[in-house]
PDB file of N, CA, C, O and CB in Angstrom:
ATOM      1  N   MET A   1      26.683   2.867  -0.161  1.00  0.00           N
ATOM      2  CA  MET A   1      26.794   4.805   0.068  1.00  0.00           C
ATOM      3  C   MET A   1      27.429   5.273  -1.343  1.00  0.00           C
ATOM      4  O   MET A   1      28.533   4.820  -1.646  1.00  0.00           O
ATOM      5  CB  MET A   1      28.169   5.476   1.648  1.00  0.00           C
ATOM      6  N   LEU A   2      26.893   5.997  -2.049  1.00  0.00           N
ATOM      7  CA  LEU A   2      27.241   6.442  -3.040  1.00  0.00           C
ATOM      8  C   LEU A   2      28.649   7.575  -3.400  1.00  0.00           C
ATOM      9  O   LEU A   2      29.802   7.521  -3.830  1.00  0.00           O
ATOM     10  CB  LEU A   2      26.116   6.822  -3.274  1.00  0.00           C
ATOM     11  N   PHE A   3      27.780   8.443  -2.963  1.00  0.00           N
ATOM     12  CA  PHE A   3      29.199   9.735  -1.957  1.00  0.00           C
ATOM     13  C   PHE A   3      30.114   8.924  -1.223  1.00  0.00           C
ATOM     14  O   PHE A   3      29.561   8.155  -0.438  1.00  0.00           O
ATOM     15  CB  PHE A   3      28.482  10.977  -0.424  1.00  0.00           C
ATOM     16  N   THR A   4      31.839   8.863  -1.271  1.00  0.00           N
ATOM     17  CA  THR A   4      32.480   9.147  -0.540  1.00  0.00           C
ATOM     18  C   THR A   4      32.324  10.835   0.920  1.00  0.00           C
ATOM     19  O   THR A   4      31.387  11.601   1.147  1.00  0.00           O
ATOM     20  CB  THR A   4      33.407   9.006  -1.570  1.00  0.00           C
ATOM     21  N   LYS A   5      32.855  10.796   1.151  1.00  0.00           N
ATOM     22  CA  LYS A   5      32.940  11.768   2.139  1.00  0.00           C
ATOM     23  C   LYS A   5      34.337  12.945   2.196  1.00  0.00           C
ATOM     24  O   LYS A   5      34.605  14.055   2.655  1.00  0.00           O
ATOM     25  CB  LYS A   5      32.878  10.883   3.403  1.00  0.00           C
ATOM     26  N   LYS A   6      35.072  11.641   1.249  1.00  0.00           N
ATOM     27  CA  LYS A   6      36.353  12.727   1.283  1.00  0.00           C
ATOM     28  C   LYS A   6      36.176  12.844  -0.302  1.00  0.00           C
ATOM     29  O   LYS A   6      35.543  11.941  -0.850  1.00  0.00           O
ATOM     30  CB  LYS A   6      38.182  12.101   1.959  1.00  0.00           C
ATOM     31  N   ILE A   7      36.751  14.024  -1.182  1.00  0.00           N
ATOM     32  CA  ILE A   7      35.778  13.778  -2.583  1.00  0.00           C
ATOM     33  C   ILE A   7      37.167  15.083  -2.903  1.00  0.00           C
ATOM     34  O   ILE A   7      37.651  15.991  -2.227  1.00  0.00           O
ATOM     35  CB  ILE A   7      33.362  14.249  -2.664  1.00  0.00           C
ATOM     36  N   GLU A   8      37.324  14.724  -3.823  1.00  0.00           N
ATOM     37  CA  GLU A   8      38.747  15.504  -4.081  1.00  0.00           C
ATOM     38  C   GLU A   8      38.132  16.598  -5.336  1.00  0.00           C
ATOM     39  O   GLU A   8      37.382  16.364  -6.284  1.00  0.00           O
ATOM     40  CB  GLU A   8      40.295  14.223  -4.734  1.00  0.00           C
ATOM     41  N   ALA A   9      38.761  17.790  -4.915  1.00  0.00           N
ATOM     42  CA  ALA A   9      38.915  19.060  -5.361  1.00  0.00           C
ATOM     43  C   ALA A   9      38.585  18.993  -6.799  1.00  0.00           C
ATOM     44  O   ALA A   9      39.784  19.003  -7.074  1.00  0.00           O
ATOM     45  CB  ALA A   9      40.264  19.602  -5.076  1.00  0.00           C
ATOM     46  N   ARG A  10      38.099  18.942  -7.805  1.00  0.00           N
ATOM     47  CA  ARG A  10      37.336  19.344  -9.471  1.00  0.00           C
ATOM     48  C   ARG A  10      37.343  20.237  -9.718  1.00  0.00           C
ATOM     49  O   ARG A  10      36.971  21.002  -8.828  1.00  0.00           O
ATOM     50  CB  ARG A  10      36.089  19.206  -9.885  1.00  0.00           C
ATOM     51  N   CYS A  11      37.684  20.774 -10.844  1.00  0.00           N
ATOM     52  CA  CYS A  11      36.094  22.102 -10.758  1.00  0.00           C
ATOM     53  C   CYS A  11      34.962  21.485 -12.178  1.00  0.00           C
ATOM     54  O   CYS A  11      34.211  22.077 -12.953  1.00  0.00           O
ATOM     55  CB  CYS A  11      36.871  24.564 -11.390  1.00  0.00           C
ATOM     56  N   ASP A  12      35.472  19.481 -11.917  1.00  0.00           N
ATOM     57  CA  ASP A  12      34.193  19.484 -12.556  1.00  0.00           C
ATOM     58  C   ASP A  12      32.597  18.841 -11.084  1.00  0.00           C
ATOM     59  O   ASP A  12      31.514  18.359 -10.753  1.00  0.00           O
ATOM     60  CB  ASP A  12      34.566  18.143 -14.197  1.00  0.00           C
ATOM     61  N   TYR A  13      33.472  19.260 -10.935  1.00  0.00           N
ATOM     62  CA  TYR A  13      32.402  19.013  -9.081  1.00  0.00           C
ATOM     63  C   TYR A  13      32.305  20.169  -8.399  1.00  0.00           C
ATOM     64  O   TYR A  13      31.817  20.127  -7.270  1.00  0.00           O
ATOM     65  CB  TYR A  13      33.194  17.927  -7.663  1.00  0.00           C
ATOM     66  N   CYS A  14      32.837  21.670  -9.061  1.00  0.00           N
ATOM     67  CA  CYS A  14      32.958  22.771  -8.424  1.00  0.00           C
ATOM     68  C   CYS A  14      30.934  23.317  -8.934  1.00  0.00           C
ATOM     69  O   CYS A  14      30.121  23.032  -9.813  1.00  0.00           O
ATOM     70  CB  CYS A  14      34.649  23.817  -9.124  1.00  0.00           C
ATOM     71  N   GLU A  15      31.003  24.177  -7.741  1.00  0.00           N
ATOM     72  CA  GLU A  15      29.409  25.081  -7.626  1.00  0.00           C
ATOM     73  C   GLU A  15      29.919  26.484  -8.784  1.00  0.00           C
ATOM     74  O   GLU A  15      29.282  26.934  -9.737  1.00  0.00           O
ATOM     75  CB  GLU A  15      28.930  25.877  -5.362  1.00  0.00           C
ATOM     76  N   ARG A  16      31.353  26.928  -8.227  1.00  0.00           N
ATOM     77  CA  ARG A  16      30.865  28.076  -9.287  1.00  0.00           C
ATOM     78  C   ARG A  16      31.718  27.373 -10.838  1.00  0.00           C
ATOM     79  O   ARG A  16      31.866  28.148 -11.783  1.00  0.00           O
ATOM     80  CB  ARG A  16      31.596  30.076  -8.680  1.00  0.00           C
ATOM     81  N   GLY A  17      32.049  26.416 -10.925  1.00  0.00           N
ATOM     82  CA  GLY A  17      31.879  26.266 -12.229  1.00  0.00           C
ATOM     83  C   GLY A  17      30.850  25.802 -13.668  1.00  0.00           C
ATOM     84  O   GLY A  17      29.888  25.056 -13.482  1.00  0.00           O
ATOM     85  N   THR A  18      31.158  26.301 -14.993  1.00  0.00           N
ATOM     86  CA  THR A  18      29.806  25.388 -16.314  1.00  0.00           C
ATOM     87  C   THR A  18      30.759  24.884 -16.597  1.00  0.00           C
ATOM     88  O   THR A  18      31.815  25.473 -16.369  1.00  0.00           O
ATOM     89  CB  THR A  18      28.760  26.099 -17.816  1.00  0.00           C
ATOM     90  N   PRO A  19      30.763  24.038 -16.997  1.00  0.00           N
ATOM     91  CA  PRO A  19      31.092  23.475 -18.625  1.00  0.00           C
ATOM     92  C   PRO A  19      31.071  22.754 -19.135  1.00  0.00           C
ATOM     93  O   PRO A  19      30.738  21.579 -18.988  1.00  0.00           O
ATOM     94  CB  PRO A  19      31.806  23.428 -19.129  1.00  0.00           C
ATOM     95  N   LEU A  20      31.649  23.657 -20.295  1.00  0.00           N
ATOM     96  CA  LEU A  20      32.096  24.481 -21.871  1.00  0.00           C
ATOM     97  C   LEU A  20      31.898  23.349 -23.016  1.00  0.00           C
ATOM     98  O   LEU A  20      32.063  23.614 -24.207  1.00  0.00           O
ATOM     99  CB  LEU A  20      34.045  25.081 -21.947  1.00  0.00           C
ATOM    100  N   GLY A  21      31.438  21.743 -22.429  1.00  0.00           N
ATOM    101  CA  GLY A  21      32.318  20.845 -23.400  1.00  0.00           C
ATOM    102  C   GLY A  21      32.777  19.332 -22.519  1.00  0.00           C
ATOM    103  O   GLY A  21      32.427  19.082 -21.365  1.00  0.00           O
ATOM    104  N   GLU A  22      33.198  18.898 -22.948  1.00  0.00           N
ATOM    105  CA  GLU A  22      34.084  17.700 -22.261  1.00  0.00           C
ATOM    106  C   GLU A  22      35.248  17.951 -21.794  1.00  0.00           C
ATOM    107  O   GLU A  22      35.648  17.091 -21.009  1.00  0.00           O
ATOM    108  CB  GLU A  22      34.383  16.658 -23.065  1.00  0.00           C
ATOM    109  N   ASN A  23      35.942  18.808 -21.983  1.00  0.00           N
ATOM    110  CA  ASN A  23      37.407  19.215 -22.042  1.00  0.00           C
ATOM    111  C   ASN A  23      37.439  21.172 -21.008  1.00  0.00           C
ATOM    112  O   ASN A  23      38.419  21.657 -20.444  1.00  0.00           O
ATOM    113  CB  ASN A  23      37.909  19.271 -24.296  1.00  0.00           C
ATOM    114  N   LYS A  24      36.352  21.653 -21.101  1.00  0.00           N
ATOM    115  CA  LYS A  24      36.434  22.635 -20.393  1.00  0.00           C
ATOM    116  C   LYS A  24      35.006  23.424 -19.499  1.00  0.00           C
ATOM    117  O   LYS A  24      33.869  23.467 -19.970  1.00  0.00           O
ATOM    118  CB  LYS A  24      37.066  23.398 -21.329  1.00  0.00           C
ATOM    119  N   VAL A  25      35.442  24.045 -18.030  1.00  0.00           N
ATOM    120  CA  VAL A  25      34.612  24.252 -18.090  1.00  0.00           C
ATOM    121  C   VAL A  25      34.545  25.890 -17.485  1.00  0.00           C
ATOM    122  O   VAL A  25      34.930  26.125 -16.340  1.00  0.00           O
ATOM    123  CB  VAL A  25      34.047  23.189 -17.665  1.00  0.00           C
ATOM    124  N   LEU A  26      34.313  26.366 -17.878  1.00  0.00           N
ATOM    125  CA  LEU A  26      34.437  28.235 -17.239  1.00  0.00           C
ATOM    126  C   LEU A  26      33.733  28.515 -15.739  1.00  0.00           C
ATOM    127  O   LEU A  26      32.584  28.246 -15.386  1.00  0.00           O
ATOM    128  CB  LEU A  26      33.359  29.516 -18.474  1.00  0.00           C
ATOM    129  N   CYS A  27      34.959  29.230 -14.879  1.00  0.00           N
ATOM    130  CA  CYS A  27      35.038  29.117 -13.295  1.00  0.00           C
ATOM    131  C   CYS A  27      34.938  30.504 -13.546  1.00  0.00           C
ATOM    132  O   CYS A  27      35.443  31.117 -14.486  1.00  0.00           O
ATOM    133  CB  CYS A  27      36.401  28.385 -12.316  1.00  0.00           C
ATOM    134  N   ILE A  28      33.874  31.180 -12.138  1.00  0.00           N
ATOM    135  CA  ILE A  28      33.647  32.592 -11.909  1.00  0.00           C
ATOM    136  C   ILE A  28      34.924  33.364 -11.521  1.00  0.00           C
ATOM    137  O   ILE A  28      35.144  34.496 -11.951  1.00  0.00           O
ATOM    138  CB  ILE A  28      32.611  32.755 -10.836  1.00  0.00           C
ATOM    139  N   LYS A  29      35.924  32.575 -10.525  1.00  0.00           N
ATOM    140  CA  LYS A  29      36.301  32.816 -10.298  1.00  0.00           C
ATOM    141  C   LYS A  29      38.262  33.338 -10.745  1.00  0.00           C
ATOM    142  O   LYS A  29      39.155  34.127 -10.435  1.00  0.00           O
ATOM    143  CB  LYS A  29      35.586  32.313  -9.768  1.00  0.00           C
ATOM    144  N   LYS A  30      37.869  31.988 -11.817  1.00  0.00           N
ATOM    145  CA  LYS A  30      39.744  32.000 -12.642  1.00  0.00           C
ATOM    146  C   LYS A  30      40.054  31.783 -14.437  1.00  0.00           C
ATOM    147  O   LYS A  30      40.977  31.783 -15.252  1.00  0.00           O
ATOM    148  CB  LYS A  30      40.758  30.312 -11.901  1.00  0.00           C
ATOM    149  N   GLY A  31      38.050  31.551 -14.304  1.00  0.00           N
ATOM    150  CA  GLY A  31      37.760  31.742 -16.275  1.00  0.00           C
ATOM    151  C   GLY A  31      37.920  30.655 -16.485  1.00  0.00           C
ATOM    152  O   GLY A  31      37.711  29.953 -15.496  1.00  0.00           O
ATOM    153  N   VAL A  32      38.370  29.853 -17.838  1.00  0.00           N
ATOM    154  CA  VAL A  32      38.228  28.856 -18.435  1.00  0.00           C
ATOM    155  C   VAL A  32      39.471  27.519 -18.133  1.00  0.00           C
ATOM    156  O   VAL A  32      40.634  27.629 -18.521  1.00  0.00           O
ATOM    157  CB  VAL A  32      38.116  29.420 -19.771  1.00  0.00           C
ATOM    158  N   MET A  33      38.967  26.351 -17.413  1.00  0.00           N
ATOM    159  CA  MET A  33      39.674  25.620 -16.310  1.00  0.00           C
ATOM    160  C   MET A  33      39.363  24.295 -16.732  1.00  0.00           C
ATOM    161  O   MET A  33      38.187  23.945 -16.827  1.00  0.00           O
ATOM    162  CB  MET A  33      39.212  25.948 -14.777  1.00  0.00           C
ATOM    163  N   SER A  34      40.622  23.266 -17.081  1.00  0.00           N
ATOM    164  CA  SER A  34      40.504  22.240 -17.320  1.00  0.00           C
ATOM    165  C   SER A  34      39.334  21.948 -16.147  1.00  0.00           C
ATOM    166  O   SER A  34      38.959  22.471 -15.098  1.00  0.00           O
ATOM    167  CB  SER A  34      41.811  21.570 -17.411  1.00  0.00           C
ATOM    168  N   PRO A  35      39.007  20.837 -16.944  1.00  0.00           N
ATOM    169  CA  PRO A  35      37.979  19.570 -15.595  1.00  0.00           C
ATOM    170  C   PRO A  35      38.776  19.267 -14.458  1.00  0.00           C
ATOM    171  O   PRO A  35      38.153  19.402 -13.405  1.00  0.00           O
ATOM    172  CB  PRO A  35      37.565  17.705 -16.213  1.00  0.00           C
ATOM    173  N   ASP A  36      40.066  18.867 -14.324  1.00  0.00           N
ATOM    174  CA  ASP A  36      40.445  18.054 -13.423  1.00  0.00           C
ATOM    175  C   ASP A  36      41.529  18.776 -12.344  1.00  0.00           C
ATOM    176  O   ASP A  36      42.212  18.290 -11.442  1.00  0.00           O
ATOM    177  CB  ASP A  36      40.964  16.870 -14.169  1.00  0.00           C
ATOM    178  N   SER A  37      41.405  19.895 -12.751  1.00  0.00           N
ATOM    179  CA  SER A  37      42.241  21.422 -12.559  1.00  0.00           C
ATOM    180  C   SER A  37      41.389  21.486 -10.727  1.00  0.00           C
ATOM    181  O   SER A  37      40.359  20.929 -10.346  1.00  0.00           O
ATOM    182  CB  SER A  37      41.553  23.241 -14.229  1.00  0.00           C
ATOM    183  N   SER A  38      42.060  22.116 -10.199  1.00  0.00           N
ATOM    184  CA  SER A  38      40.700  22.989  -8.420  1.00  0.00           C
ATOM    185  C   SER A  38      41.855  24.242  -8.130  1.00  0.00           C
ATOM    186  O   SER A  38      43.066  24.196  -8.349  1.00  0.00           O
ATOM    187  CB  SER A  38      40.454  21.379  -5.986  1.00  0.00           C
ATOM    188  N   CYS A  39      41.154  25.216  -7.639  1.00  0.00           N
ATOM    189  CA  CYS A  39      41.686  26.018  -6.780  1.00  0.00           C
ATOM    190  C   CYS A  39      41.205  26.227  -5.771  1.00  0.00           C
ATOM    191  O   CYS A  39      40.295  25.569  -5.266  1.00  0.00           O
ATOM    192  CB  CYS A  39      41.882  26.914  -7.127  1.00  0.00           C
ATOM    193  N   ARG A  40      41.833  27.341  -5.238  1.00  0.00           N
ATOM    194  CA  ARG A  40      41.249  27.339  -3.551  1.00  0.00           C
ATOM    195  C   ARG A  40      40.180  27.948  -3.032  1.00  0.00           C
ATOM    196  O   ARG A  40      39.946  28.174  -1.845  1.00  0.00           O
ATOM    197  CB  ARG A  40      42.095  27.882  -2.665  1.00  0.00           C
ATOM    198  N   LYS A  41      39.168  28.352  -4.532  1.00  0.00           N
ATOM    199  CA  LYS A  41      37.804  29.026  -3.671  1.00  0.00           C
ATOM    200  C   LYS A  41      37.267  27.189  -4.167  1.00  0.00           C
ATOM    201  O   LYS A  41      36.266  27.463  -4.828  1.00  0.00           O
ATOM    202  CB  LYS A  41      36.592  31.066  -4.585  1.00  0.00           C
ATOM    203  N   PHE A  42      37.341  26.119  -4.193  1.00  0.00           N
ATOM    204  CA  PHE A  42      36.722  24.783  -4.762  1.00  0.00           C
ATOM    205  C   PHE A  42      34.965  24.751  -3.228  1.00  0.00           C
ATOM    206  O   PHE A  42      34.852  24.982  -2.024  1.00  0.00           O
ATOM    207  CB  PHE A  42      38.525  22.907  -4.558  1.00  0.00           C
ATOM    208  N   ARG A  43      34.203  24.396  -4.170  1.00  0.00           N
ATOM    209  CA  ARG A  43      33.005  24.181  -3.228  1.00  0.00           C
ATOM    210  C   ARG A  43      32.438  22.881  -4.009  1.00  0.00           C
ATOM    211  O   ARG A  43      32.637  22.396  -5.123  1.00  0.00           O
ATOM    212  CB  ARG A  43      31.820  25.617  -3.107  1.00  0.00           C
ATOM    213  N   TYR A  44      32.166  22.768  -3.629  1.00  0.00           N
ATOM    214  CA  TYR A  44      31.528  20.851  -3.762  1.00  0.00           C
ATOM    215  C   TYR A  44      30.136  20.791  -4.010  1.00  0.00           C
ATOM    216  O   TYR A  44      29.495  20.972  -2.975  1.00  0.00           O
ATOM    217  CB  TYR A  44      31.646  19.778  -2.169  1.00  0.00           C
ATOM    218  N   ASP A  45      29.366  20.582  -5.124  1.00  0.00           N
ATOM    219  CA  ASP A  45      27.867  20.657  -5.249  1.00  0.00           C
ATOM    220  C   ASP A  45      27.839  19.016  -6.068  1.00  0.00           C
ATOM    221  O   ASP A  45      28.215  18.721  -7.203  1.00  0.00           O
ATOM    222  CB  ASP A  45      27.186  22.301  -6.312  1.00  0.00           C
ATOM    223  N   PRO A  46      27.035  17.856  -4.617  1.00  0.00           N
ATOM    224  CA  PRO A  46      27.126  16.599  -4.888  1.00  0.00           C
ATOM    225  C   PRO A  46      25.725  16.463  -6.364  1.00  0.00           C
ATOM    226  O   PRO A  46      25.336  15.393  -6.833  1.00  0.00           O
ATOM    227  CB  PRO A  46      26.876  15.660  -3.209  1.00  0.00           C
ATOM    228  N   LEU A  47      25.179  18.020  -6.844  1.00  0.00           N
ATOM    229  CA  LEU A  47      24.999  17.213  -7.943  1.00  0.00           C
ATOM    230  C   LEU A  47      25.118  17.050  -8.975  1.00  0.00           C
ATOM    231  O   LEU A  47      24.635  16.278  -9.804  1.00  0.00           O
ATOM    232  CB  LEU A  47      24.450  17.028  -8.083  1.00  0.00           C
ATOM    233  N   LYS A  48      26.070  18.105  -8.971  1.00  0.00           N
ATOM    234  CA  LYS A  48      27.032  17.895 -10.154  1.00  0.00           C
ATOM    235  C   LYS A  48      27.842  16.820 -11.013  1.00  0.00           C
ATOM    236  O   LYS A  48      28.183  16.588 -12.173  1.00  0.00           O
ATOM    237  CB  LYS A  48      27.777  18.434  -9.858  1.00  0.00           C
ATOM    238  N   ARG A  49      27.935  16.306  -9.705  1.00  0.00           N
ATOM    239  CA  ARG A  49      28.912  14.852 -10.041  1.00  0.00           C
ATOM    240  C   ARG A  49      28.428  13.936 -10.194  1.00  0.00           C
ATOM    241  O   ARG A  49      27.392  13.895  -9.530  1.00  0.00           O
ATOM    242  CB  ARG A  49      29.780  14.339  -9.218  1.00  0.00           C
ATOM    243  N   THR A  50      28.727  12.415 -11.177  1.00  0.00           N
ATOM    244  CA  THR A  50      27.435  10.774 -11.234  1.00  0.00           C
ATOM    245  C   THR A  50      29.076   9.896 -10.482  1.00  0.00           C
ATOM    246  O   THR A  50      30.275   9.993 -10.745  1.00  0.00           O
ATOM    247  CB  THR A  50      26.561   9.805 -13.903  1.00  0.00           C
ATOM    248  N   PRO A  51      28.248   9.066  -9.462  1.00  0.00           N
ATOM    249  CA  PRO A  51      28.819   7.755  -8.604  1.00  0.00           C
ATOM    250  C   PRO A  51      29.252   6.884 -10.345  1.00  0.00           C
ATOM    251  O   PRO A  51      28.584   6.771 -11.373  1.00  0.00           O
ATOM    252  CB  PRO A  51      27.144   6.685  -7.216  1.00  0.00           C
ATOM    253  N   PRO A  52      30.366   6.514 -10.053  1.00  0.00           N
ATOM    254  CA  PRO A  52      30.155   5.299 -10.694  1.00  0.00           C
ATOM    255  C   PRO A  52      29.388   4.050 -10.272  1.00  0.00           C
ATOM    256  O   PRO A  52      28.854   3.953  -9.167  1.00  0.00           O
ATOM    257  CB  PRO A  52      31.213   4.945 -10.896  1.00  0.00           C
ATOM    258  N   ARG A  53      29.348   2.672 -11.626  1.00  0.00           N
ATOM    259  CA  ARG A  53      27.835   2.566 -11.344  1.00  0.00           C
ATOM    260  C   ARG A  53      28.456   1.216 -10.784  1.00  0.00           C
ATOM    261  O   ARG A  53      29.524   0.678 -11.077  1.00  0.00           O
ATOM    262  CB  ARG A  53      26.452   2.639 -12.717  1.00  0.00           C
ATOM    263  N   PRO A  54      27.677   0.911 -10.078  1.00  0.00           N
ATOM    264  CA  PRO A  54      27.991  -0.416  -8.691  1.00  0.00           C
ATOM    265  C   PRO A  54      28.333  -1.592  -9.848  1.00  0.00           C
ATOM    266  O   PRO A  54      27.828  -1.764 -10.957  1.00  0.00           O
ATOM    267  CB  PRO A  54      26.140  -1.021  -7.328  1.00  0.00           C
ATOM    268  N   ALA A  55      29.354  -2.303  -9.170  1.00  0.00           N
ATOM    269  CA  ALA A  55      29.851  -3.187  -9.993  1.00  0.00           C
ATOM    270  C   ALA A  55      28.700  -4.798  -9.754  1.00  0.00           C
ATOM    271  O   ALA A  55      28.047  -5.073  -8.747  1.00  0.00           O
ATOM    272  CB  ALA A  55      31.652  -3.301  -9.530  1.00  0.00           C
ATOM    273  N   LEU A  56      28.773  -5.406 -10.738  1.00  0.00           N
ATOM    274  CA  LEU A  56      27.866  -6.367 -11.446  1.00  0.00           C
ATOM    275  C   LEU A  56      28.198  -7.640 -10.725  1.00  0.00           C
ATOM    276  O   LEU A  56      29.277  -8.213 -10.572  1.00  0.00           O
ATOM    277  CB  LEU A  56      28.101  -6.470 -13.097  1.00  0.00           C
ATOM    278  N   PRO A  57      26.902  -7.948 -10.295  1.00  0.00           N
ATOM    279  CA  PRO A  57      27.057  -9.575  -8.813  1.00  0.00           C
ATOM    280  C   PRO A  57      28.170 -10.319 -10.781  1.00  0.00           C
ATOM    281  O   PRO A  57      28.339  -9.858 -11.910  1.00  0.00           O
ATOM    282  CB  PRO A  57      24.036 -11.236  -7.895  1.00  0.00           C
ATOM    283  N   ASP A  58      28.541 -11.496 -10.091  1.00  0.00           N
ATOM    284  CA  ASP A  58      29.445 -12.845 -10.967  1.00  0.00           C
ATOM    285  C   ASP A  58      28.207 -14.334 -10.090  1.00  0.00           C
ATOM    286  O   ASP A  58      28.243 -14.959  -9.030  1.00  0.00           O
ATOM    287  CB  ASP A  58      32.078 -12.975 -10.182  1.00  0.00           C
ATOM    288  N   PHE A  59      27.429 -14.305 -11.105  1.00  0.00           N
ATOM    289  CA  PHE A  59      26.935 -15.708 -11.189  1.00  0.00           C
ATOM    290  C   PHE A  59      27.592 -16.815 -11.627  1.00  0.00           C
ATOM    291  O   PHE A  59      27.423 -18.010 -11.382  1.00  0.00           O
ATOM    292  CB  PHE A  59      25.996 -15.748 -11.856  1.00  0.00           C
ATOM    293  N   SER A  60      28.327 -16.263 -12.277  1.00  0.00           N
ATOM    294  CA  SER A  60      28.944 -18.301 -13.545  1.00  0.00           C
ATOM    295  C   SER A  60      29.651 -19.088 -12.882  1.00  0.00           C
ATOM    296  O   SER A  60      30.153 -20.150 -13.252  1.00  0.00           O
ATOM    297  CB  SER A  60      30.282 -18.273 -15.180  1.00  0.00           C
ATOM    298  N   ARG A  61      29.735 -18.280 -11.297  1.00  0.00           N
ATOM    299  CA  ARG A  61      29.944 -19.631 -10.171  1.00  0.00           C
ATOM    300  C   ARG A  61      28.976 -20.629  -9.835  1.00  0.00           C
ATOM    301  O   ARG A  61      29.253 -21.802  -9.585  1.00  0.00           O
ATOM    302  CB  ARG A  61      30.196 -19.183  -8.830  1.00  0.00           C
ATOM    303  N   LEU A  62      27.694 -20.062  -9.837  1.00  0.00           N
ATOM    304  CA  LEU A  62      26.532 -20.537  -9.719  1.00  0.00           C
ATOM    305  C   LEU A  62      25.861 -22.017 -10.244  1.00  0.00           C
ATOM    306  O   LEU A  62      25.757 -22.222 -11.453  1.00  0.00           O
ATOM    307  CB  LEU A  62      25.988 -19.604 -10.187  1.00  0.00           C
ATOM    308  N   LYS A  63      25.496 -22.845  -9.430  1.00  0.00           N
ATOM    309  CA  LYS A  63      24.905 -23.494 -10.083  1.00  0.00           C
ATOM    310  C   LYS A  63      23.362 -23.574  -9.985  1.00  0.00           C
ATOM    311  O   LYS A  63      22.710 -23.023  -9.099  1.00  0.00           O
ATOM    312  CB  LYS A  63      25.471 -24.440  -9.950  1.00  0.00           C
ATOM    313  N   ASP A  64      22.714 -24.515 -11.254  1.00  0.00           N
ATOM    314  CA  ASP A  64      21.226 -24.799 -10.846  1.00  0.00           C
ATOM    315  C   ASP A  64      20.632 -25.575 -10.050  1.00  0.00           C
ATOM    316  O   ASP A  64      19.575 -26.151 -10.310  1.00  0.00           O
ATOM    317  CB  ASP A  64      20.649 -25.088 -11.619  1.00  0.00           C
ATOM    318  N   SER A  65      21.560 -25.703  -8.505  1.00  0.00           N
ATOM    319  CA  SER A  65      21.138 -26.844  -7.713  1.00  0.00           C
ATOM    320  C   SER A  65      21.092 -25.346  -6.324  1.00  0.00           C
ATOM    321  O   SER A  65      20.030 -25.077  -5.764  1.00  0.00           O
ATOM    322  CB  SER A  65      22.538 -28.621  -7.616  1.00  0.00           C
ATOM    323  N   ASP A  66      22.340 -24.614  -6.020  1.00  0.00           N
ATOM    324  CA  ASP A  66      22.469 -23.764  -5.537  1.00  0.00           C
ATOM    325  C   ASP A  66      20.362 -23.014  -5.764  1.00  0.00           C
ATOM    326  O   ASP A  66      19.848 -21.990  -5.314  1.00  0.00           O
ATOM    327  CB  ASP A  66      24.006 -23.111  -6.241  1.00  0.00           C
ATOM    328  N   PHE A  67      19.939 -23.819  -6.383  1.00  0.00           N
ATOM    329  CA  PHE A  67      18.245 -22.073  -6.697  1.00  0.00           C
ATOM    330  C   PHE A  67      17.349 -23.291  -5.918  1.00  0.00           C
ATOM    331  O   PHE A  67      16.756 -23.001  -4.879  1.00  0.00           O
ATOM    332  CB  PHE A  67      17.197 -21.357  -9.411  1.00  0.00           C
ATOM    333  N   THR A  68      17.278 -24.705  -6.490  1.00  0.00           N
ATOM    334  CA  THR A  68      16.646 -24.882  -5.249  1.00  0.00           C
ATOM    335  C   THR A  68      16.304 -25.685  -3.946  1.00  0.00           C
ATOM    336  O   THR A  68      17.239 -25.991  -3.207  1.00  0.00           O
ATOM    337  CB  THR A  68      16.026 -24.780  -5.509  1.00  0.00           C
ATOM    338  N   LEU A  69      15.182 -26.003  -3.657  1.00  0.00           N
ATOM    339  CA  LEU A  69      15.021 -26.167  -1.856  1.00  0.00           C
ATOM    340  C   LEU A  69      14.863 -27.257  -1.885  1.00  0.00           C
ATOM    341  O   LEU A  69      14.692 -27.884  -0.840  1.00  0.00           O
ATOM    342  CB  LEU A  69      13.869 -25.502  -0.904  1.00  0.00           C
TER     343      LEU A  69
END
């Protein structure tokens, strides 16, 4: 599952926010905000959120004998 059910409210993920750069978001309701802040008018937009990359499997503990029949 890429997206969890419980998402913390952040201006980065709000449908009312527009990114102005790396550290600013323009909110329709509040004006210029920091990306990690939020307000009561938060509405989640899943298309604005990028999920964290899945962890790569660790194959270092496997031997060549594990791959032979």
